[in-house]
BAFI-3210 file (N, C-alpha, C; in Angstrom, 3 decimals, decimal comma, padded with zeros to 6 digits):
// residues 173
n [1|2|3|4|5|6|7|8|9|10|11|12|13|14|15|16|17|18|19|20|21|22|23|24|25|26|27|28|29|30|31|32|33|34|35|36|37|38|39|40|41|42|43|44|45|46|47|48|49|50|51|52|53|54|55|56|57|58|59|60|61|62|63|64|65|66|67|68|69|70|71|72|73|74|75|76|77|78|79|80|81|82|83|84|85|86|87|88|89|90|91|92|93|94|95|96|97|98|99|100|101|102|103|104|105|106|107|108|109|110|111|112|113|114|115|116|117|118|119|120|121|122|123|124|125|126|127|128|129|130|131|132|133|134|135|136|137|138|139|140|141|142|143|144|145|146|147|148|149|150|151|152|153|154|155|156|157|158|159|160|161|162|163|164|165|166|167|168|169|170|171|172|173]
n.u [000,268|-001,622|-001,010|001,162|000,172|-001,385|000,329|001,833|-000,473|-000,536|001,566|000,309|-002,380|-001,345|000,261|-001,744|-003,694|-002,335|-001,365|-003,438|-004,322|-003,125|-005,090|-006,936|-004,893|-004,088|-006,483|-006,839|-004,413|-004,434|-006,943|-005,654|-003,703|-005,652|-007,304|-004,964|-003,969|-006,442|-007,876|-006,038|-003,742|-001,474|001,434|002,528|005,061|006,242|004,035|002,509|003,410|003,492|000,941|000,933|002,756|001,836|-000,420|000,640|001,963|-000,075|-001,556|000,472|001,615|-000,887|-001,892|-001,150|-003,067|-005,702|-005,421|-005,402|-007,859|-009,464|-010,764|-010,119|-009,741|-011,735|-012,235|-014,822|-015,997|-016,040|-015,962|-017,227|-019,577|-018,307|-017,495|-016,099|-014,069|-012,955|-012,826|-010,745|-008,675|-008,459|-007,985|-005,560|-003,941|-003,971|-002,180|000,080|000,819|000,392|000,417|002,835|004,915|005,159|005,281|007,548|009,399|008,976|010,223|013,045|013,068|013,306|014,519|017,783|017,334|015,776|018,046|020,049|018,593|018,530|021,136|021,944|020,298|018,152|016,758|013,968|011,006|010,160|011,427|011,646|010,390|009,634|012,724|013,286|012,894|013,720|012,406|010,191|010,652|011,130|009,293|008,462|010,011|008,834|005,877|006,055|007,202|005,152|003,209|003,823|004,438|001,630|000,627|001,379|000,430|-002,278|-002,212|-001,787|-003,619|-005,538|-004,072|-005,264|-007,542|-007,867|-006,793|-008,721|-009,514|-010,277|-012,684|-011,269|-012,200|-012,659|-011,112|-008,995|-009,904]
n.v [-024,066|-022,335|-022,762|-021,056|-018,773|-018,119|-017,727|-015,450|-013,710|-013,181|-011,963|-009,051|-009,568|-009,097|-006,869|-005,194|-005,802|-004,573|-001,715|-000,453|000,765|003,306|004,729|005,175|006,239|008,524|010,320|010,834|011,855|014,167|015,698|016,380|018,000|020,191|020,785|021,385|023,619|025,470|025,739|025,623|027,792|025,968|025,294|022,664|021,902|019,546|017,692|017,960|017,323|014,356|013,373|013,383|011,730|009,319|009,412|008,889|006,392|004,773|005,019|004,152|002,015|000,366|-000,163|-003,070|-004,239|-003,720|-004,334|-007,215|-007,744|-006,584|-004,382|-002,198|000,557|-000,071|000,069|-000,810|-001,097|-003,078|-005,210|-005,595|-007,358|-009,404|-012,828|-015,550|-016,545|-014,747|-012,381|-013,453|-013,555|-010,355|-009,813|-011,252|-009,805|-007,640|-007,680|-009,013|-006,684|-004,125|-003,906|-005,063|-004,480|-001,572|-001,482|-002,191|-000,757|001,698|000,941|000,853|003,264|004,954|004,025|004,934|007,775|006,995|005,307|007,300|008,747|007,842|006,805|009,448|010,279|011,598|014,895|017,207|017,840|020,702|023,602|022,273|020,040|016,430|015,039|012,780|012,590|010,399|008,429|008,672|008,682|005,612|004,312|004,016|002,428|000,239|000,199|-000,369|-002,949|-004,525|-004,271|-005,611|-008,077|-008,749|-008,712|-010,912|-012,673|-012,418|-012,903|-015,856|-016,948|-016,561|-017,664|-020,299|-020,115|-019,299|-022,318|-023,898|-024,626|-024,951|-021,890|-018,840|-016,626|-014,214|-012,508|-012,918|-011,817]
n.w [-006,105|-005,316|-002,563|-002,154|-002,948|-001,306|000,830|000,448|000,523|003,476|003,990|003,338|004,345|007,234|007,656|006,715|009,037|010,859|010,078|009,863|012,199|012,424|011,185|013,014|015,187|013,225|013,648|016,256|016,974|015,026|016,350|018,750|018,151|016,800|019,044|020,417|019,631|018,790|021,607|023,336|022,482|021,415|018,935|017,477|015,335|014,568|015,725|014,172|011,825|012,127|011,748|009,036|007,794|009,553|007,675|005,263|005,564|005,799|003,591|001,966|002,877|003,477|000,792|-000,346|000,819|000,449|-002,568|-001,815|-000,862|-002,469|-003,170|-004,511|-007,123|-009,598|-013,382|-014,450|-017,255|-018,884|-017,424|-015,268|-016,476|-017,555|-017,649|-015,404|-016,358|-018,010|-016,447|-014,855|-016,942|-017,803|-015,260|-015,163|-017,253|-016,375|-013,610|-014,943|-016,956|-016,337|-013,191|-012,080|-013,612|-013,660|-010,877|-010,729|-012,297|-011,018|-008,416|-009,147|-010,226|-008,116|-006,143|-005,818|-005,129|-002,748|-001,073|-001,016|000,573|003,135|003,660|004,177|006,082|006,131|006,738|008,784|007,400|008,134|009,551|013,141|012,909|012,188|012,216|009,907|007,208|005,448|006,459|005,477|002,515|002,356|002,295|-000,162|-001,340|-000,339|-000,557|-003,468|-003,477|-001,514|-003,176|-005,359|-004,542|-003,413|-006,004|-007,710|-005,987|-006,362|-009,719|-009,510|-008,263|-010,220|-012,778|-011,606|-011,663|-014,702|-015,619|-014,959|-012,506|-009,185|-008,180|-006,498|-006,036|-003,699|-000,924|001,899|004,592]
ca.u [-000,082|-002,756|-000,489|002,078|-000,512|-002,462|001,443|002,035|-001,477|-000,218|002,535|-000,280|-003,079|-000,686|000,382|-003,245|-003,999|-001,220|-001,527|-005,178|-003,933|-002,847|-006,330|-007,192|-003,880|-003,903|-007,238|-006,457|-003,295|-005,299|-007,819|-004,792|-003,479|-006,606|-007,156|-003,623|-003,699|-007,192|-007,937|-004,295|-003,045|000,245|001,210|003,735|005,109|006,505|002,621|001,292|004,042|003,134|-000,577|001,619|003,675|000,731|-001,152|001,666|001,988|-001,394|-001,566|001,298|001,688|-002,053|-002,021|-001,159|-003,750|-006,607|-005,437|-005,757|-009,323|-010,329|-010,908|-008,772|-010,216|-011,606|-013,111|-015,438|-016,789|-016,605|-015,777|-019,025|-020,456|-017,786|-017,558|-015,227|-012,672|-012,728|-012,495|-009,209|-007,811|-008,198|-007,241|-003,890|-003,201|-003,747|-000,836|001,527|001,267|000,512|001,038|003,783|006,153|004,823|005,774|009,055|009,669|008,925|011,005|014,080|013,895|012,933|015,735|018,958|017,009|015,462|019,423|020,723|018,387|018,369|022,273|022,534|019,611|017,603|016,217|013,202|010,635|009,923|012,258|011,068|009,657|010,517|014,010|013,039|012,393|014,068|011,468|008,860|011,087|011,444|007,892|008,075|009,981|007,709|004,920|005,746|007,311|003,970|001,928|004,230|004,052|000,220|000,064|001,713|-000,478|-003,381|-002,190|-001,520|-005,317|-006,146|-003,586|-005,612|-008,931|-007,817|-006,358|-009,867|-008,896|-011,871|-012,807|-011,076|-012,116|-012,267|-009,579|-008,342|-009,399]
ca.v [-022,586|-021,586|-022,451|-020,124|-017,409|-017,964|-017,429|-014,364|-013,061|-013,417|-010,772|-008,110|-009,314|-008,602|-005,532|-004,401|-005,379|-003,078|-000,161|-000,042|001,357|004,381|005,694|005,699|007,205|009,643|010,879|011,178|013,049|015,517|015,826|016,807|019,277|020,857|021,011|022,142|025,205|026,550|025,834|026,369|028,436|025,813|024,674|021,788|021,329|018,069|017,091|018,304|016,331|012,910|013,208|013,426|010,760|008,253|009,596|008,371|005,430|004,396|004,569|003,534|000,088|-000,199|-000,421|-003,890|-004,911|-003,347|-005,350|-008,325|-007,489|-006,580|-002,819|-001,083|001,652|-000,517|000,802|-001,931|-001,159|-004,324|-006,506|-006,377|-008,076|-010,697|-014,094|-015,672|-016,831|-013,054|-011,830|-013,578|-012,801|-009,019|-009,267|-011,822|-009,096|-006,268|-007,630|-008,945|-005,977|-003,271|-004,073|-005,699|-003,878|-000,132|-001,267|-002,697|000,358|002,815|000,870|001,029|004,595|005,573|003,117|005,392|008,547|006,466|004,949|008,517|009,633|007,216|007,134|010,448|010,544|012,851|015,100|017,466|018,871|021,796|023,618|022,028|018,735|014,969|014,460|011,675|012,369|009,134|007,437|008,988|008,056|004,308|003,729|003,904|000,749|-000,640|000,294|-001,290|-004,446|-005,096|-004,201|-006,932|-009,564|-009,334|-008,619|-012,049|-013,609|-012,437|-013,537|-017,250|-017,135|-015,794|-018,857|-021,409|-020,215|-020,319|-023,960|-024,360|-024,763|-024,156|-020,671|-018,295|-014,748|-013,796|-012,455|-013,707|-010,722]
ca.w [-006,298|-004,057|-001,091|-002,436|-003,148|000,236|002,057|-000,332|001,236|004,723|004,034|003,387|005,348|008,247|007,516|006,745|010,023|011,184|009,396|009,860|013,541|011,968|011,326|014,226|016,194|013,115|013,881|017,749|016,774|014,674|016,929|020,162|017,249|016,786|020,610|021,057|018,626|019,482|022,637|024,363|021,647|021,331|017,988|017,321|013,462|014,671|015,876|012,898|010,300|012,793|011,274|007,877|008,222|009,588|006,344|004,349|006,371|005,843|002,667|001,358|002,970|003,087|-000,692|-000,768|001,522|-000,347|-003,445|-001,131|-000,524|-003,788|-002,923|-005,101|-008,203|-011,084|-014,233|-015,010|-017,978|-019,614|-016,595|-014,258|-016,942|-018,262|-017,138|-014,331|-017,265|-019,123|-015,776|-014,779|-018,416|-017,727|-014,370|-015,292|-018,376|-015,729|-012,999|-015,430|-017,883|-016,101|-012,410|-011,729|-014,329|-013,076|-009,559|-010,639|-012,786|-009,602|-007,639|-009,965|-010,298|-006,958|-005,434|-005,915|-004,190|-000,694|-000,792|-000,932|001,774|004,321|004,364|004,872|007,128|005,680|007,809|008,538|006,245|008,081|011,119|014,175|012,401|012,875|011,552|009,304|005,278|005,201|006,772|004,083|001,071|002,565|002,007|-001,728|-002,164|000,658|-000,759|-004,598|-003,107|-000,713|-004,333|-006,777|-003,598|-003,598|-007,862|-007,776|-005,315|-007,673|-010,359|-009,269|-008,306|-011,803|-013,779|-011,368|-012,575|-016,176|-015,530|-014,791|-011,337|-008,108|-008,291|-005,759|-006,238|-002,157|-000,356|003,330|005,839]
c.u [-000,450|-001,957|000,346|001,431|-001,245|-000,915|001,838|001,231|-001,249|000,216|001,533|-001,497|-002,620|000,082|-000,661|-003,900|-002,973|-001,240|-002,853|-005,240|-003,772|-003,799|-006,456|-006,078|-004,132|-005,311|-007,410|-005,391|-004,025|-006,130|-007,133|-004,608|-004,336|-007,252|-006,179|-003,802|-005,260|-008,011|-006,797|-003,819|-001,506|000,163|002,473|003,881|005,678|005,112|001,710|001,945|003,784|001,694|-000,071|002,306|002,647|000,264|-000,311|001,629|000,573|-001,880|-001,267|001,742|000,560|-002,379|-002,057|-002,427|-005,334|-006,429|-006,194|-007,430|-010,204|-011,220|-010,471|-009,935|-010,323|-012,334|-013,848|-016,294|-017,808|-016,440|-016,707|-019,449|-019,940|-018,351|-016,515|-014,122|-012,110|-012,362|-010,858|-008,477|-007,639|-007,598|-005,634|-003,229|-002,744|-002,707|000,017|002,196|001,641|001,137|002,477|005,337|005,917|005,317|007,208|009,908|009,976|010,017|012,379|014,273|013,957|014,223|016,954|018,358|016,406|016,948|020,249|019,993|018,268|020,062|022,709|021,359|018,955|016,759|014,864|012,367|010,533|011,301|011,503|010,133|010,329|011,463|014,310|012,360|012,318|012,866|010,640|009,480|011,128|010,397|008,199|008,546|009,170|006,456|005,031|006,289|006,045|003,249|002,604|003,899|002,285|-000,236|000,053|001,045|-001,806|-002,901|-001,855|-002,537|-005,561|-005,568|-004,491|-006,608|-008,641|-007,461|-007,603|-009,904|-010,621|-011,516|-012,357|-011,062|-012,151|-011,469|-009,841|-008,197|-009,508]
c.v [-021,982|-021,843|-021,267|-018,447|-017,315|-017,616|-015,722|-013,524|-012,454|-012,038|-009,277|-008,187|-008,611|-007,379|-004,438|-004,245|-004,651|-001,714|000,681|000,885|002,788|005,070|006,325|006,501|008,822|010,546|011,536|012,596|014,530|016,017|016,599|017,956|020,728|021,710|022,388|023,413|025,947|026,764|026,736|027,429|028,058|024,909|024,019|021,219|019,679|016,967|017,173|017,499|014,912|012,177|012,759|012,322|009,334|008,210|008,465|006,787|004,148|003,735|003,588|002,168|-000,743|-000,758|-001,768|-005,098|-004,404|-003,527|-006,931|-008,668|-007,523|-005,498|-001,698|-000,723|000,154|000,063|-000,746|-001,851|-002,422|-005,736|-006,894|-007,286|-009,308|-011,834|-014,287|-016,101|-015,694|-012,412|-011,746|-013,528|-011,459|-009,335|-010,055|-010,504|-007,908|-006,546|-008,125|-007,765|-004,956|-003,065|-003,937|-004,770|-002,108|-000,181|-001,405|-001,322|001,659|002,445|001,121|002,820|005,391|005,457|004,355|006,716|008,016|006,230|006,070|009,478|009,269|007,051|008,227|010,866|011,916|013,654|015,823|018,059|020,193|022,091|022,937|020,689|017,750|015,248|013,621|011,484|011,111|008,172|007,516|008,003|006,191|003,689|003,646|002,614|000,000|-000,927|-000,864|-002,900|-005,158|-005,526|-005,725|-007,871|-010,268|-009,333|-010,166|-013,183|-013,977|-013,227|-015,584|-017,705|-016,908|-017,239|-020,229|-021,313|-020,475|-021,313|-024,679|-024,969|-024,177|-022,867|-019,810|-017,030|-014,032|-013,943|-013,105|-011,877|-010,881]
c.w [-005,395|-002,699|-001,034|-002,436|-001,568|001,560|001,836|000,534|002,497|005,193|004,167|004,225|006,933|008,428|007,516|008,072|011,196|011,461|009,721|011,426|013,354|011,483|012,349|015,559|015,207|013,078|015,303|017,645|016,551|015,530|018,533|019,253|017,125|018,003|021,295|020,441|019,020|020,734|023,732|024,133|021,203|019,824|017,468|015,955|013,814|014,684|014,500|011,542|011,176|011,856|009,472|008,007|008,757|008,305|005,341|004,269|005,756|004,711|001,648|001,496|003,138|001,343|-001,434|-000,124|000,619|-001,463|-002,784|-001,229|-001,807|-003,595|-003,669|-006,173|-009,298|-011,886|-014,685|-016,020|-019,062|-018,533|-015,419|-015,258|-017,765|-017,048|-016,506|-015,232|-017,719|-017,960|-015,121|-016,058|-017,801|-016,911|-014,164|-016,251|-017,109|-014,589|-013,631|-016,596|-017,021|-014,184|-011,835|-012,412|-013,949|-011,769|-009,262|-011,352|-011,679|-008,877|-007,996|-009,856|-009,299|-005,849|-004,909|-004,998|-002,327|-000,720|-000,036|001,118|003,230|004,625|004,464|006,027|007,304|006,728|007,935|007,557|006,591|009,623|012,221|013,613|012,454|011,773|010,728|008,406|005,286|005,603|005,610|002,732|001,326|002,137|000,866|-001,976|-001,430|000,005|-002,376|-004,170|-002,270|-002,213|-005,362|-005,666|-003,982|-005,156|-007,869|-007,211|-006,135|-009,079|-010,090|-009,449|-009,742|-012,941|-013,299|-011,577|-014,351|-016,518|-015,216|-013,345|-010,379|-008,288|-006,402|-005,247|-004,622|-001,789|001,081|003,904|006,851]
res [m|q|r|l|a|d|r|l|d|l|v|n|h|w|t|g|m|t|v|r|w|f|a|l|l|m|v|l|l|q|f|g|v|v|l|l|r|y|v|f|g|f|s|f|i|a|l|n|e|s|v|l|y|l|h|s|g|l|f|m|l|g|a|g|y|t|l|l|v|d|r|h|v|r|v|d|i|f|y|a|a|a|k|d|t|a|k|a|r|i|d|a|f|g|y|t|v|l|a|i|p|s|m|a|a|l|l|y|w|t|w|p|s|v|v|n|s|v|s|m|m|e|g|a|i|s|v|g|g|i|p|a|v|w|l|l|k|s|l|i|p|a|f|c|l|l|l|i|i|q|s|v|a|c|l|l|r|q|m|i|i|l|r|g|g|a|e|d|r|g|a|q|s]
***
């Protein structure tokens, strides 16, 4: 189970290592937008939208990596003081009952919209914008799949802990 979890982790590890560059590119583009607009008096809608696309990609594709490195939001009223086996039970419950089913439902309900958008190559949000709303919408299933993959990897690790195996709560980064 550990090997499978490690292999599943690699998907989000490499995705995270790639999309982290979106943050730098987004800052540089936003700086360029501000410079062009307030210094030179030019404005390009496509350039503004590119910041939106990068922002969307960063957060949608980076969510699985965030789960991998255990930096997601956690309401730890009971969790912080719990023992490792109790934490493993809480996490296993969360992955099994909350994370995986909610991502599967989101994937199921948004899939027709995404397929429709891609099949007609849905255009720009604004006139003069990037003609690729289909690309933004395709981030939704990617987000769901990456979180399902990482949830399964985390669930496998919690099962190892609950079976009395070596604890490996740390994530690979």
